[in-house]
N, C-alpha and C positions, 0 to 999 in steps of 0.2 A: 531405159525407165526411167520416168520420173519420181522421184519421193516425196513426198509432203508430208510437213507437221498436223496432225491431228489436235483441236483443242482438246487440252487437259480436263473440262469438264466431261466429255463425252470419255474420258477413258480410255484410249484406245491407242495399238502400240504403232510408233513410227519403226520402218525397218531402218537398218545400219547402211551407210551413217550420216542420213538424214538431219540436217541443224533446223533450228528455227528461234524464234523469241520463245522465252520462258513463259508460263503460263502466269495467268495472275493470281493473286491467293489474300489471303484474307491480313495476313500480319505481314508486312514489307520490313525487313530489315538491312537491305540494300537497295540503293537505284542504278547500282551498277547492273550491265547487260550481258545478260546469258544466254545460252543457246542451248536446246537441248537434244539430244538424241537416244532411243531408247536399244535397248536390244533381247531380246526373248532369252535369256539363260537356261533353262530348264524345259523339258518337253514332260508331262506330268498324266497319268489317268484323267485325272481333274481337271485339263488343261495346261497351256501354256503357262510359262510366268515369267514376267519382265523386271529389269534392270532399268528402272527411269533415269536416263543420265542429264547432268546437268553441269555447263563446261564453260568454263571465263571464255570471251569474244575471242583473245585473241590464241586460243588453244589449238595445237596441232598434235595427229597422231607420233609426231617424233618426240613430241615431249617427253619429261619422266617427270609428272606433276606425283604429290603424293593424291592420296584418294581414300573418302570418307566413304564408308556403303551404310545407309538407315537402313532398320527395319521399325514399323512401325507397333506404337501398343494396342492391343487391343484385348489381352486376356487371352490367347491364342484361339480367340472366336471371330474378332469383328478388327474393323480398321482398313485404312485404306493407305497407301505409302505416301499422299499427301501432306499427313500429318508433319512430316519434318521437309518441306518445300522451305519453308521461312528460313532453316536454319541451313540445308543444302545450297540455296543462293549466296546466303551472308559469307560461307567458305569458298562457293567458287571467285566471291569478289574476292578473297584474299589467296585466290591463286591455285586452289584446290582442285578436284575435278570431284560434285558427288552424285553418287547414285545410291537412289529410294528404289528398295525391293517389293514385288509383291511375295508373297510365298504363300501356301494353302493354310485355310481358317476354317474352323467349324463353318460357322454361317454360312459361309459361302462355296466350300468345298466338300464338308462334312467327313472332314479329316479328323483328329486327333494329334495333341500335342507333338509326338516324338514324329511328327511330319515337317513340324516348324521348324524343329532342330534340325531336322535333314536337310531341309531346304535352307537354312541358313550356310549351312558349310558349303552347299551345292554352289552357294551366290559367291561366297568368298574365294572358292574354285575356281569359278569361272573368270573371275575379276583380275587372277593372279594369272592364267592361264594365258588373256588375251589382253595381257598389259601392254603390248605393242601398240591392238589396233585403241585402248582409251587413252593413250599418251601418259601412262601412268608408271609409274618405280613400285615394282611387285615388293616392294620391302618395305614401301609407305603405305601398307593397307591399315586403314582404322576403320575397325565396325562401331558401330553404334546402332544404337535403339531406347526406347522408352517401356517401364515396367516390364512385361511378361515378353519384350521382345528386346529388350535389353538382354532381358535374361537367353535367349537365344544368340543374341551375336554373341554373349560372353559364354556361352555350349561349342559355338563355334570355334573358340580358342582351347577350350580346356576340356570337354565330355568326350569319352572314347565311344565307339560306333557312331550309329544313327549315318552313317554313310550311302550313299546315292550309287549303285551300281553303273548308273549312264555320266558318273563324275570323271573328269580328265585322270587319267592314273599317273601316279606320282606327284601328282601338284596337291600341296596343303593347304588345308582349309581354316591355319592356324593364322590370325591377323597381326598385323606389326603393334597394333595400341589397342586400348578398348574407352571409347568414349560413351557412359550408360548413365542414363537418364532414371531415379530410383528403379531400380532391376530386381527384380526377383532371383536370389541367387543359392537358397539354399530350400530347399521346396518342402512344408513342414504338413501339408495334407496331401493324401491320393491323387495323383494324375493317372490318368488311365490312358492306354493306347487301347488300338482297334480291337484288340483279342482282351480286352478286359484285364490286363497287367497292369499294376501298379508299377510305372517306372520312375516316380518322384525322386527316389535317391539315385535314379542311372542321370539323370539329365538336370542336378544339381552343381552346378560347377563349385561352388566352395568346397566340395568333397575331392575334386579332379585341381585344387590348385597345388604349382609344385613349381620349382624355381626360375623352371624354364617359361614360366607364364607372363604376357605381354605387360607392360606398363599399362595402368588402367585408371581412369577419372571418373568418378562418382559423384551422386548428387541426388542429394532427398530434399523432402520436407521434414521439419524436426517434430511433426505430428503426423508420417504415415508411418503402419507398422514395421514396416518393410523395411525402414532404419534399423533395424536390430540386425538383419540379415547382412548390411551393408558395413557396417561396424565389424561384425564378425566376420566379414571377408578380407576387409582392411589390416585387422589384427593377425588371421592367421600369413593372410598377404607380407608382413612386416618381418614374421618370423622368418619367412621363408628368403626375406631378399629384396619380394618383388616390389617395384615403384607401383606405391597406390595412394593417390592422391582423392580425400574424401571431405566434401561439402557438403554444408545443410542451408534450410532456407529457415528461419523464425516462425514460427505459428503458423507454416504451411503443411496441407495435407499433401497425400497421392496427387503426382499428375501438376501440380503446380507450374511445372517450367511450359506447361502452353499455354500461357495466357504473359502479357505485359501487365505490368514492367518485366515478371520474371524471366519471359520469354529472351526479354534484350541482357539481363544480369548472367543469365546461366548459359549465354552462347557467347560473352565476352568473356565468363570464366574457361570455359571450354578452348577459347581461341586460343588464350593465356598459357593454357596447360600445353596446346599445344604447339606454340614456338617455342617453351620450355625444354620442348622433349623433339625438336628438329624439324616439325613438320612447317612450320610457319616462320616469316622472319615478319620483322617489321612490328609495326604497332593498329591494330585492328581500327575501326570507323565508328564502331559503338560506342558511346559514351554510357556510361554505371549509373544508377538510381541511387537515389539516398533513401529510396523508399525498395529497395528492393537489394539488402545487400546479404552475404554466402559468406558463411564462417568454416574456417580449415578448422577441421579435427585433428 
């Protein structure tokens, strides 16, 4: 049987282990060659869920590369895996494997936020269980996302429950590190599940912080109301001895990191943090902008 890559614009799935040229995106952070291969990680009543994979040109299944798993933003309601393609391609140019996850959302699947959390856990478990296929190190799995979906990456690492019966047994959903762009971390408004129960406390990562939590990188605009949650998380983590780096961007609102020159500066800062934590080596190709400086808190 012959596998082929379908153009990204059609949003179709490529069967494993087909590889092809990475799709074009609006913002390019690297000109390095990137190949793609996607895999269904979970079957649900609302449809199959896919991890869209990005790999270095010299990738081999026998590699043990660090991997980053991105979850797109959209308030648990909207969005698409394409949001983090620029960052995925860039980190692939630095030697990582990158995966961008589909998960169930309200607009497409008529589901509630608890399913988003469940799917994030399923995605991390699938990646860890399939490390040999992916050519990755199961002890170097970075979960990443923006806004409400930085939230579900943090939930995979920290909150209890919300596990799928179909997930591989005995496989941890806890990533090795968290790379989070203006995430929600302590929900202050009611969040309802499909039965009408308020689950906000049950899916607030800050409430579940413990000494074993993975090292975490956070970035917010200083005009983002969610920054208070990041500061609360960082302060509690410090008390517990958990490594957290919190950066802010002056005069920037929620979601600032999605556009130039901030997409470059936040990606560069994330690169430096990954180097300091042993996931990357050497210097990246991005250049800092004088107009997009980040401040460490």
